[in-house]
Residue frames relative to the residue before (quaternion, step in Angstrom):
aa qw qx qy qz dx dy dz
M 1.0000 0.0000 0.0000 0.0000 0.00 0.00 0.00
A 0.4861 -0.6821 0.5051 0.2082 3.41 -1.09 1.27
K 0.3668 -0.7028 0.5722 0.2101 3.54 -1.18 0.65
V 0.1846 -0.7450 0.6338 0.0959 3.53 -1.07 0.82
E 0.3246 -0.7390 0.5730 0.1421 3.49 -0.97 1.10
L 0.0953 -0.7878 0.6083 0.0142 3.46 -0.84 1.15
R 0.2674 -0.7353 0.6027 0.1567 3.72 -1.07 0.63
V 0.0869 0.7793 -0.6189 0.0455 3.68 -0.78 0.86
P 0.3546 -0.7199 0.5609 0.2035 3.50 -0.90 0.97
F 0.1340 -0.7666 0.6279 0.0067 3.48 -1.11 0.92
Q 0.4993 -0.5721 0.5529 0.3431 3.54 -1.37 0.53
E 0.6187 -0.5661 0.3991 0.3708 3.52 -1.20 0.75
K 0.6419 0.5106 -0.3617 0.4432 3.78 0.92 -0.62
D 0.6399 0.5079 -0.3521 0.4568 3.55 1.09 -0.64
V 0.6069 0.5755 -0.3320 0.4362 3.53 1.07 -0.76
Q 0.6512 0.5318 -0.2920 0.4560 3.49 1.02 -1.00
E 0.6696 0.4952 -0.3023 0.4637 3.53 1.01 -0.97
L 0.6352 0.5304 -0.2953 0.4775 3.65 1.01 -0.79
S 0.6653 0.5146 -0.3018 0.4488 3.48 0.91 -0.84
K 0.6664 0.5268 -0.2810 0.4467 3.43 1.07 -1.04
A 0.6365 0.5424 -0.2953 0.4620 3.58 1.16 -0.83
A 0.6321 0.5375 -0.3005 0.4704 3.51 1.12 -1.02
K 0.6522 0.5252 -0.3211 0.4424 3.64 0.91 -0.88
L 0.6391 0.5613 -0.2891 0.4392 3.47 1.03 -1.22
L 0.7797 0.3730 -0.1729 0.4722 3.54 0.92 -1.03
K 0.3571 -0.7718 0.4375 0.2923 3.46 1.41 -0.11
V 0.5183 0.5699 -0.4305 0.4704 3.55 1.00 0.98
K 0.5811 -0.5685 0.4198 0.4036 3.51 -1.28 0.26
M 0.5896 -0.5864 0.3925 0.3930 3.63 -1.14 0.59
S 0.5462 0.6065 -0.3924 0.4241 3.61 1.05 -0.30
E 0.6546 0.4649 -0.3105 0.5089 3.56 1.12 -0.79
V 0.5914 0.5264 -0.4103 0.4525 3.69 0.85 -0.57
I 0.6725 0.5218 -0.2871 0.4394 3.54 0.82 -1.06
R 0.6693 0.5110 -0.2929 0.4529 3.54 0.95 -0.96
Q 0.6662 0.4673 -0.3324 0.4768 3.60 0.88 -0.93
R 0.6655 0.4984 -0.3477 0.4334 3.71 0.83 -0.75
V 0.6826 0.4819 -0.2992 0.4608 3.57 1.01 -0.70
L 0.7198 0.4267 -0.2734 0.4744 3.50 0.79 -0.98
T 0.7023 0.4617 -0.2901 0.4577 3.75 1.00 -0.24
S 0.6295 0.5890 -0.3246 0.3891 3.53 1.22 -0.55
H 0.6956 0.5076 -0.3032 0.4080 3.59 1.00 -0.50
R 0.7306 0.3155 -0.1750 0.5796 3.68 1.21 -0.21
P 0.4721 -0.6431 0.4896 0.3518 3.58 -1.07 0.45
V 0.2490 -0.7610 0.5916 0.0942 3.42 -1.06 0.99
S 0.4580 -0.6978 0.4827 0.2653 3.48 -0.96 1.14
D 0.6358 -0.5000 0.4286 0.4025 3.51 -1.39 0.21
R 0.6196 0.5436 -0.3413 0.4517 3.56 1.01 -0.64
E 0.6612 0.5057 -0.2973 0.4677 3.55 0.96 -0.81
R 0.6341 0.5092 -0.3258 0.4823 3.56 1.03 -0.94
Y 0.6258 0.5582 -0.3218 0.4397 3.56 0.88 -0.98
A 0.7020 0.4895 -0.2471 0.4545 3.54 0.73 -1.23
Y 0.6301 0.5085 -0.3303 0.4852 3.64 1.02 -0.78
C 0.6684 0.5512 -0.2905 0.4063 3.51 0.87 -0.97
V 0.6319 0.5159 -0.2675 0.5128 3.48 1.17 -1.09
E 0.6621 0.5101 -0.3107 0.4527 3.61 0.82 -0.83
Q 0.6948 0.4361 -0.3018 0.4857 3.66 0.80 -0.86
A 0.5871 0.5625 -0.3641 0.4543 3.64 1.13 -0.52
A 0.6435 0.5242 -0.2852 0.4793 3.52 1.07 -1.00
R 0.6788 0.4789 -0.3101 0.4624 3.63 0.94 -0.70
A 0.6526 0.5417 -0.2730 0.4540 3.53 1.11 -0.92
V 0.8106 0.1243 -0.0404 0.5708 3.56 0.86 -0.78
P 0.0571 -0.8282 0.5533 0.0686 3.74 0.28 1.02
G 0.7082 0.4785 -0.3334 0.3979 3.52 -1.14 0.49
I 0.5872 0.5237 -0.3664 0.4967 3.59 1.31 -0.21
P 0.5172 -0.6255 0.4687 0.3486 3.80 -0.80 0.83
R 0.5161 -0.6618 0.4352 0.3259 3.54 -0.96 0.79
A 0.6042 0.5220 -0.3954 0.4540 3.64 0.96 -0.52
Q 0.6174 0.5317 -0.3385 0.4706 3.66 1.00 -0.60
L 0.6579 0.5049 -0.2978 0.4729 3.49 0.93 -1.01
E 0.6426 0.5189 -0.3157 0.4671 3.74 0.91 -0.86
Q 0.6684 0.4641 -0.3427 0.4695 3.63 0.85 -0.61
I 0.6458 0.5057 -0.3362 0.4627 3.54 1.04 -0.77
V 0.6392 0.4985 -0.3214 0.4895 3.63 0.85 -0.94
G 0.6714 0.4837 -0.3348 0.4507 3.70 0.66 -0.91
T 0.6812 0.4909 -0.3077 0.4475 3.56 0.73 -0.87
T 0.5987 0.5512 -0.3290 0.4791 3.59 1.07 -0.78
I 0.6765 0.5106 -0.2991 0.4383 3.56 0.71 -1.17
V 0.6664 0.4947 -0.3139 0.4611 3.62 0.83 -0.92
A 0.6808 0.4843 -0.3204 0.4465 3.54 0.88 -0.90
L 0.6507 0.4806 -0.3410 0.4789 3.61 0.97 -0.63
H 0.6649 0.4938 -0.3395 0.4459 3.65 0.88 -0.64
H 0.7104 0.4065 -0.2969 0.4918 3.65 0.98 -0.57
N 0.6047 0.5519 -0.3479 0.4568 3.69 1.13 0.09
């Protein structure tokens, strides 16, 4: 499938937020934008959110066993949900 380039103007504060998120996740800013756009129009299941969070954690901190990351992410999600 061919890629199509789109240009979208952003406010400076939005660019800063997107840049910060990209650095945290160790991905390009375009990937952060793509994920936000493609996941915002449809409901995302808890399973998909969990899998995405685990994948992002694995990218952010390579070398930690996946089972350990899954436990950390799951505990964090539960804690955020109850607060």
